[in-house]
N, C-alpha and C positions, 0 to 999 in steps of 0.2 A: 595406238596398239590397242588391242583387246585386253580388256583386265579378265586374266586368267579364272580368279576368283569366283567371278561372276556366275560362273559357270557349275561352280561346285556348291552352292548354297542349296538346299532344300527347299521347295517349293509346296506350298499348300493346297490340297486337294478337296473337293467334296465329290463324293461317291455316293449316288441314290439306288437303292435298292428294292425291288418288291418284297413284301414280307416283312415279319419281324424277328431281328437276330439280337439276341442278349448281349448287354454290354462286358459280359463275362468273355466273348471274344475279343475283346481290345488288344490283348499280347499278341494274338495270332495275326492281327491286321496291324502289325508293327506300332501298336499302342495309339491307334486312331482313336478320338474319340467317337462314342457310338450311342446315336439316339434315335428314337422310333417313334414316329406320330402318324395315324392313321393308315396304318399299315406299309408304312414305307420307311426303311431303315437308312439313316444317313451316317457315312463314316466321312470325318474331317478330321485333318491334320496335315503335318508335314511328311512329305515323301521324298527320299534322299536324291532319286533321279529316276530316269526313264526306264532304267532296268529295274527298280523297287516299284515303279506305279504296273508295269508290265507283270511283276511277281502277286502283286494285291489284286491284280483281274485273273489271275490265273488261279487263284485261291478261292475269288468268288464263283467262276466257273467251275472249280472242283467240288464247291460247295450246292451246286447246281442250283444258284440264285440266281434271278432276273434283274439284270444290270439295267436300270432305268436312265442313267446319266453319268458322267464324269466331266466336273469343271475345275479349273486351275481358279483356286480364289486370292485376290490380291488385298494385302494389308493396308491401311491407311498410307502408312510411310512405304512410299515407292521405292524400287531397288536405285541407284543411283547410276548413270551409265558411265 
């Protein structure tokens, strides 16, 4: 039987954007951590589900920011199957 709780845990993502975004935008991006280095902004943190991820991507589009990459990150402790 499939574990229903497995599908309700947030997943961590790292989203890279071209340009510099002030960390004050963190609340608008679901309180993700914002860092900038060498003209690239990185948003990192948990995303509740696919709908929330799409919402973040829409906000990025609405700000006319250039999306460089989106990747799901994994913690050292993997989920139990």
